[in-house]
C-alpha positions as a printed NumPy array, in Angstrom:
array([[ 32.461,  20.63 ,   5.439],
       [ 30.221,  19.666,   2.525],
       [ 30.524,  16.482,   0.518],
       [ 33.751,  16.477,  -1.485],
       [ 35.094,  14.701,  -4.54 ],
       [ 37.825,  12.078,  -4.334],
       [ 40.377,  14.102,  -6.324],
       [ 42.395,  15.434,  -3.385],
       [ 41.825,  12.223,  -1.407],
       [ 43.395,  10.144,  -4.154],
       [ 46.339,  12.497,  -4.645],
       [ 47.209,  12.2  ,  -0.958],
       [ 46.577,   8.452,  -0.883],
       [ 48.792,   7.811,  -3.911],
       [ 51.725,   9.774,  -2.53 ],
       [ 51.164,   8.455,   1.002],
       [ 51.009,   4.753,   0.183],
       [ 47.504,   4.095,   1.454],
       [ 43.993,   3.685,   0.034],
       [ 40.56 ,   5.116,   0.768],
       [ 37.834,   2.714,   1.797],
       [ 34.721,   2.785,  -0.373],
       [ 31.985,   1.21 ,   1.731],
       [ 28.549,   0.409,   0.346],
       [ 25.591,   1.922,   2.183],
       [ 21.984,   0.737,   2.246],
       [ 20.435,   2.183,   5.415],
       [ 20.982,   4.523,   8.348],
       [ 22.754,   2.034,  10.591],
       [ 25.378,   1.203,   7.968],
       [ 26.034,   4.898,   7.309],
       [ 26.396,   5.48 ,  11.041],
       [ 28.739,   2.541,  11.601],
       [ 31.03 ,   3.565,   8.744],
       [ 31.233,   7.251,   9.552],
       [ 31.62 ,   6.785,  13.301],
       [ 34.647,   4.563,  12.696],
       [ 36.089,   7.023,  10.168],
       [ 35.612,   9.927,  12.57 ],
       [ 37.247,   8.147,  15.507],
       [ 40.224,   7.114,  13.361],
       [ 40.427,  10.418,  11.457],
       [ 40.153,   8.725,   8.086],
       [ 38.663,  10.104,   4.86 ],
       [ 35.939,   7.848,   3.529],
       [ 33.839,   7.105,   0.456],
       [ 30.203,   6.1  ,   0.908],
       [ 28.874,   4.415,  -2.187],
       [ 25.458,   3.331,  -3.376],
       [ 24.804,   0.527,  -5.838],
       [ 21.769,   0.085,  -8.07 ],
       [ 20.341,  -2.276,  -5.462],
       [ 20.798,   0.27 ,  -2.69 ],
       [ 19.12 ,   2.986,  -4.717],
       [ 16.21 ,   0.691,  -5.47 ],
       [ 15.892,  -0.395,  -1.833],
       [ 16.329,   2.942,  -0.064],
       [ 15.747,   5.534,  -2.825],
       [ 18.527,   7.941,  -3.805],
       [ 16.924,  10.826,  -1.924],
       [ 17.08 ,   8.94 ,   1.371],
       [ 20.684,   7.909,   0.742],
       [ 21.786,  11.442,  -0.121],
       [ 20.109,  12.849,   2.996],
       [ 21.574,  10.132,   5.24 ],
       [ 25.066,  10.889,   3.985],
       [ 24.496,  14.624,   4.316],
       [ 23.475,  14.018,   7.944],
       [ 26.733,  12.15 ,   8.515],
       [ 28.672,  15.076,   7.039],
       [ 26.87 ,  17.454,   9.392],
       [ 27.672,  15.245,  12.4  ],
       [ 31.326,  14.721,  11.385],
       [ 32.326,  17.894,   9.513],
       [ 36.024,  17.207,  10.071],
       [ 35.962,  14.031,   7.958],
       [ 36.161,  14.365,   4.141],
       [ 33.334,  12.245,   2.693],
       [ 32.469,  11.345,  -0.894],
       [ 29.079,  10.099,  -2.061],
       [ 29.764,   7.747,  -4.965],
       [ 27.612,   5.795,  -7.406],
       [ 28.833,   2.202,  -7.602],
       [ 28.443,   0.424, -10.966],
       [ 26.408,   2.949, -12.902],
       [ 25.005,   0.92 , -15.785],
       [ 24.525,   3.718, -18.313],
       [ 24.744,   7.454, -18.952],
       [ 21.253,   8.19 , -17.64 ],
       [ 21.888,   6.487, -14.301],
       [ 25.095,   8.481, -13.837],
       [ 23.339,  11.685, -14.866],
       [ 20.531,  11.118, -12.368],
       [ 23.021,  10.652,  -9.527],
       [ 25.106,  13.66 , -10.548],
       [ 21.985,  15.803, -10.649],
       [ 20.806,  14.542,  -7.233],
       [ 23.947,  15.382,  -5.261],
       [ 26.473,  12.568,  -5.75 ],
       [ 30.02 ,  13.918,  -5.929],
       [ 31.459,  10.889,  -7.731],
       [ 30.028,   8.329, -10.148],
       [ 31.197,   5.101, -11.711],
       [ 30.219,   4.275, -15.252],
       [ 30.601,   0.531, -15.679],
       [ 30.512,  -0.266, -19.375],
       [ 33.228,  -2.888, -19.024],
       [ 30.954,  -5.646, -20.311],
       [ 30.664,  -3.886, -23.691],
       [ 33.194,  -3.682, -26.534],
       [ 36.25 ,  -1.52 , -25.862],
       [ 35.229,   1.326, -28.19 ],
       [ 31.721,   1.482, -26.726],
       [ 33.2  ,   1.57 , -23.229],
       [ 35.351,   4.51 , -24.29 ],
       [ 32.476,   6.434, -25.874],
       [ 29.994,   6.095, -22.996],
       [ 32.664,   6.702, -20.356],
       [ 33.71 ,   9.859, -22.228],
       [ 30.123,  11.124, -22.314],
       [ 29.733,  10.59 , -18.576],
       [ 33.062,  12.279, -17.844],
       [ 32.169,  15.333, -19.887],
       [ 28.781,  15.736, -18.201],
       [ 30.229,  15.139, -14.719],
       [ 33.227,  17.437, -15.064],
       [ 31.031,  20.328, -16.167],
       [ 29.285,  19.967, -12.793],
       [ 32.331,  19.407, -10.594],
       [ 31.836,  15.659, -10.222],
       [ 34.546,  13.014, -10.725],
       [ 34.229,   9.781, -12.683],
       [ 35.484,   6.217, -12.294],
       [ 35.345,   3.717, -15.154],
       [ 36.312,   0.057, -15.481],
       [ 38.481,  -2.048, -17.784],
       [ 38.355,  -5.808, -17.438],
       [ 35.515,  -7.797, -15.882],
       [ 35.257,  -9.164, -12.346],
       [ 33.552, -12.454, -11.592],
       [ 30.923, -12.793,  -8.9  ],
       [ 27.553, -11.358,  -7.956],
       [ 26.731,  -7.977,  -6.446],
       [ 23.214,  -6.593,  -6.812],
       [ 22.629,  -6.131, -10.561],
       [ 26.196,  -7.161, -11.454],
       [ 26.529, -10.878, -12.185],
       [ 29.467, -12.369, -14.085],
       [ 30.27 , -16.074, -14.329],
       [ 33.85 , -17.015, -13.465],
       [ 34.583, -18.227, -17.   ],
       [ 33.557, -14.83 , -18.396],
       [ 35.765, -12.759, -16.109],
       [ 38.693, -11.026, -17.808],
       [ 41.851,  -9.503, -16.392],
       [ 42.535,  -5.926, -17.392],
       [ 44.805,  -5.649, -20.446],
       [ 47.569,  -3.135, -19.62 ],
       [ 47.94 ,  -2.427, -23.349],
       [ 44.533,  -0.717, -23.307],
       [ 44.765,   1.518, -20.252],
       [ 46.637,   4.493, -21.72 ],
       [ 44.312,   4.824, -24.702],
       [ 41.25 ,   4.405, -22.508],
       [ 42.203,   7.065, -19.983],
       [ 43.354,   9.524, -22.651],
       [ 40.198,   9.201, -24.748],
       [ 37.693,   9.172, -21.885],
       [ 39.142,  11.733, -19.492],
       [ 38.009,   9.708, -16.465],
       [ 39.534,  10.425, -13.059],
       [ 40.168,   6.877, -11.828],
       [ 40.17 ,   3.384, -13.266],
       [ 38.847,   0.133, -11.793],
       [ 40.877,  -2.846, -12.966],
       [ 40.458,  -6.61 , -12.751],
       [ 43.411,  -8.376, -11.126],
       [ 41.695, -11.288,  -9.372],
       [ 39.224,  -9.719,  -6.965],
       [ 35.607, -10.867,  -7.179],
       [ 32.177,  -9.652,  -6.098],
       [ 30.208, -11.304,  -3.311],
       [ 31.042, -13.617,  -0.413],
       [ 31.721, -16.7  ,  -2.545],
       [ 34.783, -15.525,  -4.429],
       [ 36.808, -18.725,  -4.586],
       [ 36.373, -22.473,  -4.306],
       [ 37.501, -24.232,  -1.111],
       [ 41.12 , -25.329,  -1.229],
       [ 42.199, -22.568,  -3.604],
       [ 44.97 , -20.116,  -2.778],
       [ 43.601, -16.676,  -3.751],
       [ 46.266, -14.448,  -5.247],
       [ 45.896, -11.038,  -6.801],
       [ 47.712, -10.342, -10.069],
       [ 49.939,  -7.669,  -8.599],
       [ 52.082,  -7.936, -11.726],
       [ 49.191,  -6.552, -13.788],
       [ 48.716,  -3.774, -11.236],
       [ 52.413,  -2.899, -11.467],
       [ 52.31 ,  -2.742, -15.254],
       [ 49.174,  -0.569, -15.221],
       [ 50.859,   1.756, -12.733],
       [ 53.933,   1.962, -14.945],
       [ 51.828,   2.975, -17.921],
       [ 49.684,   5.411, -15.906],
       [ 52.103,   7.047, -13.453],
       [ 50.328,   8.844, -10.631],
       [ 46.872,   7.787, -11.828],
       [ 44.421,   6.427,  -9.19 ],
       [ 43.526,   2.743,  -9.539],
       [ 40.446,   1.129,  -7.957],
       [ 39.839,  -2.427,  -6.76 ],
       [ 36.272,  -3.733,  -6.685],
       [ 35.14 ,  -6.95 ,  -5.007],
       [ 37.665,  -6.61 ,  -2.196],
       [ 35.81 ,  -7.962,   0.813],
       [ 37.838, -10.465,   2.826],
       [ 34.826, -12.4  ,   4.198],
       [ 36.043, -12.533,   7.833],
       [ 35.458, -16.041,   9.047],
       [ 34.553, -15.009,  12.597],
       [ 31.363, -13.407,  11.27 ],
       [ 30.623, -16.352,   9.005],
       [ 30.928, -18.623,  12.037],
       [ 28.627, -16.427,  14.128],
       [ 26.017, -16.478,  11.383],
       [ 26.21 , -20.247,  10.993],
       [ 26.143, -20.809,  14.762],
       [ 22.931, -18.831,  14.985],
       [ 20.824, -20.421,  12.29 ],
       [ 22.649, -19.345,   9.127],
       [ 23.885, -21.538,   6.299],
       [ 26.863, -19.828,   4.655],
       [ 28.994, -22.564,   3.147],
       [ 32.436, -22.04 ,   1.636],
       [ 32.356, -18.225,   1.775],
       [ 35.933, -17.168,   0.959],
       [ 37.308, -13.66 ,   0.392],
       [ 40.41 , -11.708,  -0.612],
       [ 43.473, -12.025,   1.685],
       [ 43.944,  -8.738,   3.495],
       [ 47.723,  -8.752,   3.231],
       [ 47.468,  -8.67 ,  -0.56 ],
       [ 45.039,  -5.754,  -0.426],
       [ 47.406,  -3.881,   1.88 ],
       [ 50.227,  -4.448,  -0.597],
       [ 48.068,  -3.064,  -3.412],
       [ 47.181,  -0.032,  -1.275],
       [ 50.852,   0.812,  -0.881],
       [ 51.094,   1.337,  -4.635],
       [ 48.733,   2.747,  -7.23 ],
       [ 45.478,   1.522,  -5.678],
       [ 43.785,   4.529,  -4.083],
       [ 40.254,   3.129,  -3.585],
       [ 39.261,  -0.294,  -2.279],
       [ 35.591,  -1.328,  -2.384],
       [ 34.11 ,  -3.245,   0.554],
       [ 30.49 ,  -4.382,   0.73 ],
       [ 30.031,  -8.077,   1.579],
       [ 32.005,  -7.799,   4.815],
       [ 29.577,  -5.151,   6.087],
       [ 26.608,  -7.343,   5.186],
       [ 28.16 , -10.257,   7.061],
       [ 28.809,  -8.129,  10.137],
       [ 25.305,  -6.694,  10.179],
       [ 23.726, -10.121,   9.735],
       [ 25.95 , -11.732,  12.374],
       [ 24.968,  -9.103,  14.932],
       [ 21.266,  -9.469,  14.236],
       [ 21.226, -13.283,  14.176],
       [ 23.19 , -13.523,  17.415],
       [ 20.924, -10.979,  19.077],
       [ 17.777, -12.9  ,  18.149],
       [ 19.164, -16.149,  19.563],
       [ 20.332, -14.498,  22.79 ],
       [ 17.201, -12.37 ,  23.198],
       [ 14.243, -14.28 ,  21.74 ],
       [ 11.846, -11.921,  23.528],
       [ 13.121,  -8.819,  21.716],
       [ 11.108,  -7.318,  18.875],
       [ 12.314,  -3.704,  18.876],
       [ 14.44 ,  -3.064,  15.733],
       [ 16.529,  -0.575,  17.704],
       [ 17.759,  -3.395,  19.898],
       [ 19.02 ,  -5.804,  17.265],
       [ 20.083,  -3.172,  14.719],
       [ 22.317,  -1.668,  17.397],
       [ 24.303,  -4.913,  17.49 ],
       [ 24.491,  -5.055,  13.701],
       [ 25.68 ,  -1.456,  13.556],
       [ 28.385,  -2.145,  16.147],
       [ 29.776,  -4.923,  13.945],
       [ 29.799,  -2.645,  10.896],
       [ 31.746,  -0.052,  12.862],
       [ 34.251,  -2.644,  14.101],
       [ 34.805,  -4.003,  10.578],
       [ 35.344,  -0.546,   9.095],
       [ 37.776,   0.373,  11.865],
       [ 39.742,  -2.81 ,  11.218],
       [ 39.878,  -2.116,   7.481],
       [ 41.003,   1.484,   7.975],
       [ 43.908,   0.519,  10.228],
       [ 45.008,  -2.881,   8.911],
       [ 44.104,  -2.913,   5.222],
       [ 43.764,   0.636,   3.94 ],
       [ 46.266,   2.422,   6.161],
       [ 44.101,   5.551,   6.003],
       [ 43.906,   6.292,   9.735],
       [ 45.134,   9.681,  10.995],
       [ 45.261,  11.113,   7.48 ],
       [ 43.03 ,  14.153,   8.182]])
C-alpha cells in the first residue's frame, strides 16, 4: 500500500466514533515507534511534519522515512501530513515532494485572508489528489514556529465555520476549543476543560465534516517524573485530560494531534538510560529506550484516547 490521504480514514472515523492519531515525526526512531504501535494494534495513522521537523531533518529524509514505514507495514493506511503550513509556498513544496495531506494555517490573519489563502491551497492540492486542513480560531502555546500568548488565543466562532468551509473547499477544519500547544498548557491548580459545547455547535453546523484538534498532548506525569528524577527540570508541565479527548473523538473530531507527549517519552528514555548506564556512548543503545517509550505512548493513545485500534 502506498501513502494515502485521510479522506476515507475520516469518513470511517466519523461514523465509527473514533479519531485518527496525528503524531509528529522528527527522526527515524520516532517514525519506527509510531508505526510499530499502529501495526500491532491495526490502527490507521497520520505522520505529520512541522516546520521545525522539516528544518531539522529535511523534507526528503522525512518522506523517505515514512515511505520505508509504509513498505514495512503495507497493511496499515498511513498519511504524510504537513503540520502548520505557514503559507501557500510551503504547502506547495510539500505537495510537490510527496505529502498526501497539508495544513494551511492562516488562522492568525483576518478572516477573509484566511479564506483566500486556504482556498488557493485547496485548489492546488485537489488538482494533485492531496487533501487540505485549515484552521479557524487560535490556540495558545508554543510549538516550533507557532507561538501564541494565552491572552491572544481565540475560540473558534461557530458562526464562521459554514462560510469558511464553503468558500475554501478544505477537507477538514482545526478548531480552538481549549487545547494548547506545548507541555505547559495550563497553570498549576487549574481544572482544564475543553469547550465541548463549541465542538457540538460546529458539528451541528457542519454535519459529517471532519474536525481536528491541535495541541492535544496530555503530558503524562510518569514521564515528567522520570525526566526530573534523572537530571531534568520540567516544572508545572500540564496537559489535556484524556477523558475529554476521548469524548471529543466519539463525535465530530476525526484527527487528534499529539507531539509533546512523544518528546517527553523519548527524553525520559534517554535521560534514564544515561543515568543507569554512564559508560554507554552508542546512540543505538539510548535511542532504543527512547523509541520504546514512543511506541508505548502511541499504543496507549490508540487504545485509550483515540479508539482507533482494530479498525483496519
